[in-house]
SEVEX-170259 format. One line per field, with one value per residue (C-alpha): residue number from 0; residue in three letters; z, x, y. Coordinates in steps of 0.5 Angstrom, whole numbers. Each point is the difference from the previous one (the first is absolute). Layout:
! SEVEX-170259
i <- c(NUM | ...)
aa <- c(Ala | ...)
pz <- c(Z | ...)
px <- c(X | ...)
py <- c(Y | ...)
END
This chain:
! SEVEX-170259
i <- c(0 | 1 | 2 | 3 | 4 | 5 | 6 | 7 | 8 | 9 | 10 | 11 | 12 | 13 | 14 | 15 | 16 | 17 | 18 | 19 | 20 | 21 | 22 | 23 | 24 | 25 | 26 | 27 | 28 | 29 | 30 | 31 | 32 | 33 | 34 | 35 | 36 | 37 | 38 | 39 | 40 | 41 | 42 | 43 | 44 | 45 | 46 | 47 | 48 | 49 | 50 | 51 | 52 | 53 | 54 | 55 | 56 | 57 | 58 | 59 | 60 | 61 | 62 | 63 | 64 | 65 | 66 | 67 | 68 | 69 | 70 | 71 | 72 | 73 | 74 | 75 | 76 | 77 | 78 | 79 | 80 | 81 | 82 | 83 | 84 | 85 | 86 | 87 | 88 | 89 | 90 | 91 | 92 | 93 | 94 | 95 | 96 | 97 | 98 | 99 | 100 | 101 | 102 | 103 | 104 | 105 | 106 | 107 | 108 | 109 | 110 | 111 | 112 | 113 | 114 | 115 | 116 | 117 | 118 | 119 | 120 | 121 | 122 | 123 | 124 | 125 | 126 | 127 | 128 | 129 | 130 | 131 | 132 | 133 | 134 | 135 | 136 | 137 | 138 | 139 | 140 | 141 | 142 | 143 | 144 | 145 | 146 | 147 | 148 | 149 | 150 | 151 | 152 | 153 | 154 | 155 | 156 | 157 | 158 | 159 | 160 | 161 | 162 | 163 | 164 | 165 | 166 | 167 | 168 | 169 | 170 | 171 | 172 | 173 | 174 | 175 | 176 | 177 | 178 | 179 | 180 | 181 | 182 | 183 | 184 | 185 | 186 | 187 | 188 | 189 | 190 | 191 | 192 | 193 | 194 | 195 | 196 | 197 | 198 | 199 | 200 | 201 | 202 | 203 | 204 | 205 | 206 | 207 | 208 | 209 | 210 | 211 | 212 | 213 | 214 | 215 | 216 | 217 | 218 | 219 | 220 | 221 | 222 | 223 | 224 | 225 | 226 | 227 | 228 | 229 | 230 | 231 | 232 | 233 | 234 | 235 | 236 | 237 | 238 | 239 | 240 | 241 | 242 | 243 | 244 | 245 | 246 | 247 | 248 | 249 | 250 | 251 | 252 | 253 | 254 | 255 | 256 | 257 | 258 | 259 | 260 | 261 | 262 | 263 | 264 | 265 | 266 | 267 | 268 | 269 | 270 | 271 | 272 | 273 | 274 | 275 | 276 | 277 | 278 | 279 | 280 | 281 | 282 | 283 | 284 | 285 | 286 | 287 | 288 | 289 | 290 | 291 | 292 | 293 | 294 | 295 | 296 | 297 | 298 | 299 | 300 | 301 | 302 | 303 | 304 | 305 | 306 | 307 | 308 | 309 | 310)
aa <- c(Unk | Unk | Unk | Unk | Unk | Unk | Unk | Unk | Unk | Unk | Unk | Unk | Unk | Unk | Unk | Unk | Unk | Unk | Unk | Unk | Unk | Unk | Unk | Unk | Unk | Unk | Unk | Unk | Unk | Unk | Unk | Unk | Unk | Unk | Unk | Unk | Unk | Unk | Unk | Unk | Unk | Unk | Unk | Unk | Unk | Unk | Unk | Unk | Unk | Unk | Unk | Unk | Unk | Unk | Unk | Unk | Unk | Unk | Unk | Unk | Unk | Unk | Unk | Unk | Unk | Unk | Unk | Unk | Unk | Unk | Unk | Unk | Unk | Unk | Unk | Unk | Unk | Unk | Unk | Unk | Unk | Unk | Unk | Unk | Unk | Unk | Unk | Unk | Unk | Unk | Unk | Unk | Unk | Unk | Unk | Unk | Unk | Unk | Unk | Unk | Unk | Unk | Unk | Unk | Unk | Unk | Unk | Unk | Unk | Unk | Unk | Unk | Unk | Unk | Unk | Unk | Unk | Unk | Unk | Unk | Unk | Unk | Unk | Unk | Unk | Unk | Unk | Unk | Unk | Unk | Unk | Unk | Unk | Unk | Unk | Unk | Unk | Unk | Unk | Unk | Unk | Unk | Unk | Unk | Unk | Unk | Unk | Unk | Unk | Unk | Unk | Unk | Unk | Unk | Unk | Unk | Unk | Unk | Unk | Unk | Unk | Unk | Unk | Unk | Unk | Unk | Unk | Unk | Unk | Unk | Unk | Unk | Unk | Unk | Unk | Unk | Unk | Unk | Unk | Unk | Unk | Unk | Unk | Unk | Unk | Unk | Unk | Unk | Unk | Unk | Unk | Unk | Unk | Unk | Unk | Unk | Unk | Unk | Unk | Unk | Unk | Unk | Unk | Unk | Unk | Unk | Unk | Unk | Unk | Unk | Unk | Unk | Unk | Unk | Unk | Unk | Unk | Unk | Unk | Unk | Unk | Unk | Unk | Unk | Unk | Unk | Unk | Unk | Unk | Unk | Unk | Unk | Unk | Unk | Unk | Unk | Unk | Unk | Unk | Unk | Unk | Unk | Unk | Unk | Unk | Unk | Unk | Unk | Unk | Unk | Unk | Unk | Unk | Unk | Unk | Unk | Unk | Unk | Unk | Unk | Unk | Unk | Unk | Unk | Unk | Unk | Unk | Unk | Unk | Unk | Unk | Unk | Unk | Unk | Unk | Unk | Unk | Unk | Unk | Unk | Unk | Unk | Unk | Unk | Unk | Unk | Unk | Unk | Unk | Unk | Unk | Unk | Unk | Unk | Unk | Unk | Unk | Unk | Unk | Unk | Unk | Unk | Unk | Unk | Unk | Unk | Unk | Unk | Unk | Unk | Unk)
pz <- c(-26 | -2 | 3 | -6 | -4 | 6 | 0 | -7 | 1 | 6 | -4 | -6 | 4 | 5 | -4 | -2 | 6 | 5 | -3 | 0 | 7 | 2 | -3 | 4 | 6 | -1 | 1 | 6 | 0 | -2 | -4 | -7 | -5 | -2 | 7 | -3 | -8 | 3 | -1 | -7 | 1 | 7 | 3 | 6 | 6 | -3 | -7 | -5 | 0 | 7 | 4 | 3 | -6 | -2 | 7 | 1 | -7 | 1 | 4 | 3 | 3 | 3 | 3 | 3 | 2 | 3 | 4 | 2 | 3 | 4 | 3 | 2 | 2 | 4 | 4 | 3 | 6 | -1 | -8 | 2 | 4 | -4 | -6 | 3 | 5 | -4 | -7 | -4 | -2 | 4 | -2 | -7 | -2 | -8 | 1 | 4 | -4 | -7 | 4 | 2 | -7 | -3 | 4 | -1 | -8 | 1 | 4 | -6 | -6 | 1 | -2 | 5 | 2 | 1 | 4 | 4 | 2 | 1 | 5 | 4 | 1 | 2 | 5 | 3 | 1 | 3 | 5 | 3 | 2 | 7 | 5 | 5 | -1 | 4 | 4 | 1 | -4 | -3 | -8 | -5 | -7 | -2 | 4 | -4 | 2 | -2 | -6 | -2 | 2 | -5 | -5 | 0 | 1 | -7 | -3 | 2 | -2 | -7 | -1 | 3 | -4 | -7 | 1 | 3 | -5 | -6 | -1 | 4 | 1 | 1 | 6 | -4 | -2 | 7 | 3 | -6 | 2 | 7 | -2 | -5 | 6 | 5 | -3 | 0 | 7 | 3 | -3 | 4 | 6 | 1 | 2 | -2 | -5 | -1 | -6 | -2 | 2 | 5 | 4 | -1 | 3 | 6 | 1 | 1 | 5 | 4 | 0 | 1 | 7 | -1 | -4 | 3 | -2 | 0 | -2 | -4 | -5 | -2 | 0 | -5 | -4 | 0 | -2 | -6 | -2 | -1 | -3 | -7 | -3 | -6 | -5 | 3 | -5 | 3 | 7 | 1 | -2 | 5 | 6 | -3 | -1 | 8 | 2 | -5 | 5 | 6 | -3 | -2 | 7 | 3 | 3 | 7 | 0 | -3 | 6 | 5 | -3 | 0 | -8 | -1 | 0 | -6 | -1 | -3 | -4 | -8 | -4 | -6 | -5 | 3 | 0 | -7 | -1 | 4 | -4 | -7 | 2 | 3 | -6 | -5 | 5 | -2 | -7 | 2 | -4 | 1 | -1 | 7 | 4 | 4 | -3 | -7 | 1 | 3 | -6 | -4 | 4 | -2 | -7 | -1 | 3 | -5 | -6 | 2 | 0 | -6 | -4 | 3 | -2 | -6 | 2)
px <- c(-51 | 0 | 6 | 3 | 0 | 3 | 6 | 1 | 0 | 5 | 4 | 1 | 1 | 5 | 4 | 6 | 0 | -1 | 5 | 5 | -2 | 1 | 7 | 2 | -3 | 4 | 7 | 2 | 6 | 6 | -3 | -2 | -4 | 7 | 0 | -5 | 3 | 7 | 4 | -3 | -3 | 1 | -6 | -4 | -1 | -7 | -2 | -3 | -6 | -1 | -6 | 4 | 2 | -7 | -3 | 6 | 0 | -7 | 0 | -7 | 2 | 6 | -3 | -6 | 3 | 6 | -5 | -4 | 7 | 2 | -7 | 2 | 7 | -3 | -5 | 6 | 3 | 8 | -1 | -4 | 5 | 6 | -4 | -2 | 6 | 6 | -1 | -1 | -7 | -4 | 5 | 1 | -6 | 1 | 8 | -1 | -5 | 4 | 6 | -5 | -3 | 7 | 2 | -6 | 1 | 7 | -1 | -5 | 3 | 7 | 6 | 2 | 7 | -3 | -6 | 4 | 5 | -6 | -3 | 6 | 0 | -7 | 2 | 5 | -4 | -5 | 5 | 1 | -7 | -3 | -4 | -6 | -8 | -4 | -2 | 8 | 1 | 7 | 1 | 5 | -2 | 4 | -4 | -2 | -8 | 0 | 4 | -5 | -6 | 2 | 2 | -7 | -4 | 3 | -1 | -7 | -1 | 2 | -3 | -7 | 0 | 2 | -6 | -5 | 2 | 3 | -3 | 0 | 6 | -2 | 2 | 6 | 2 | 0 | 4 | 5 | 1 | 2 | 4 | 4 | 1 | 4 | 7 | -1 | -3 | 6 | 5 | -4 | 1 | -6 | 1 | -6 | -5 | -7 | 1 | -8 | -6 | -2 | 7 | -2 | -6 | 2 | 5 | -5 | -4 | 6 | 1 | -7 | 0 | 6 | -3 | -3 | -4 | 4 | -1 | 7 | -4 | -5 | 6 | 3 | -6 | -1 | 7 | -1 | -6 | 3 | 7 | 1 | 0 | -4 | -1 | -5 | -5 | 0 | 0 | -7 | 2 | 6 | -5 | -4 | 6 | 2 | -7 | 1 | 6 | -4 | -5 | 5 | 2 | -3 | -7 | 2 | 6 | -4 | -5 | 6 | 3 | -7 | 0 | -6 | -5 | -3 | 5 | 5 | -6 | 1 | -7 | 0 | 1 | 6 | 3 | -2 | 4 | 6 | 0 | 0 | 6 | 3 | 0 | 2 | 6 | 2 | 2 | 4 | 6 | 4 | 8 | 2 | -5 | 4 | -3 | 1 | 7 | 1 | -3 | 5 | 6 | -2 | -2 | 7 | 3 | -4 | 2 | 7 | 0 | -4 | 5 | 7 | 5 | 5 | 7)
py <- c(24 | -8 | -3 | -3 | 7 | 3 | -5 | 1 | 8 | -1 | -4 | 4 | 6 | -3 | -5 | 5 | 4 | -6 | -4 | 6 | 1 | -7 | -1 | 6 | -2 | -7 | 3 | 4 | 4 | -3 | -6 | -1 | -4 | -3 | -3 | -5 | 0 | -3 | -4 | -2 | -7 | -2 | -3 | 2 | -4 | -1 | -2 | 5 | -5 | -1 | 3 | 5 | 3 | 1 | 2 | 5 | 3 | 3 | 6 | 0 | -7 | 3 | 6 | -3 | -6 | 4 | 4 | -6 | -3 | 6 | 0 | -7 | 2 | 6 | -5 | -3 | 4 | -1 | 1 | 6 | 3 | -2 | 3 | 7 | 1 | -3 | 2 | 7 | -2 | 5 | 6 | -2 | -5 | 0 | 0 | -6 | -4 | 1 | -3 | -6 | 0 | 0 | -6 | -4 | 1 | -2 | -6 | -2 | 2 | 2 | -4 | -5 | 3 | 7 | -3 | -4 | 6 | 5 | -5 | 0 | 7 | -1 | -5 | 4 | 6 | -5 | -2 | 7 | 1 | -2 | 3 | -1 | 0 | 5 | -6 | -2 | -5 | 0 | -2 | 0 | 1 | -6 | -5 | -6 | 1 | 7 | -1 | -6 | 4 | 6 | -5 | -3 | 6 | 3 | -7 | 0 | 7 | 0 | -7 | 2 | 7 | -3 | -5 | 5 | 6 | -3 | -7 | -6 | -4 | -8 | -3 | -4 | 7 | 3 | -6 | 1 | 7 | -2 | -5 | 4 | 5 | -4 | 0 | 8 | 0 | -5 | 5 | 6 | -5 | -3 | -7 | -4 | 4 | -2 | -5 | 0 | 4 | -5 | 1 | 7 | 0 | -4 | 5 | 5 | -4 | 0 | 7 | 2 | 1 | 4 | 5 | 7 | 6 | 7 | 7 | -1 | -4 | 6 | 5 | -5 | 0 | 8 | 0 | -4 | 3 | 7 | -2 | 2 | -7 | 1 | 6 | 5 | -2 | -7 | 2 | -3 | -6 | 0 | 0 | -6 | -4 | 2 | -3 | -6 | -1 | 0 | -5 | -5 | -1 | -6 | 1 | -1 | 5 | 5 | -1 | 0 | 7 | 3 | 1 | -4 | 6 | 3 | 5 | -5 | -4 | 0 | -1 | -5 | 5 | 2 | -7 | 0 | 6 | -2 | -7 | 4 | 5 | -6 | -4 | 6 | 0 | -7 | 3 | 6 | 0 | 7 | -3 | 3 | -4 | -5 | -6 | 2 | 2 | -7 | -3 | 4 | -3 | -7 | 2 | 3 | -7 | -4 | 4 | 0 | -8 | 0 | 5 | -1 | 5 | -3 | -3)
END
């Protein structure tokens, strides 16, 4: 089938059910769309016209970029031990992903007061996590170099995924993304987050000797392929998105992790399909999606200012 026709067919078939599924996944138990709609008019940490809002509003970039980020994190032995032995990901992967996704959405779209409160809870949880790698290296989840690595890999993953699976970002936009997220990174405890792509690439070079392969990487990819993230009819697309996440890794990282074989390759027509789906995802408009709910909050504030109540 022609990739363009396949893209249109998929979009027409999946749009309503996919948007409902995405809106459902966005809110783990105890959360709701009103978390992003309130308080009316309150600004987020990041401006609505930021590159970050553009990237985070796209679920293709989020899914692909999130998996890319975790692959890079699992290559670092201390982060890998913390994730695999001190969180619930292996036992409850979908629940864990929903909580992590909610935190990312709140950081980008949530009202500043709510976001700062949530980040405080996350930081206190991280402060309680410590352990030792299989090689005997002690760590704490709140160690600055680990926080910096997690922040940098997440930023890289989302930027790279949007550029590869939606539309290319210019170097200026990529630099702007990293600069925009420095305030949030500092709230999470990162002392010196990368301010632009050049700084991020220098960090990657410094971390290069620390990264190593692990069977856990393949276990993680297997979990991600099997999770019911998308409606059943779109499950083949989910497998392609996971392979795209592997392809978004730097070449040397794929080689080091043993992910450079044909099993993870993507044909040119599949890249065209992915970009078609990714660009369609830029136009999702379900009112309960976090980005839409946040825009509702800002619009409510503007309406209140334009039409103040009578004295």
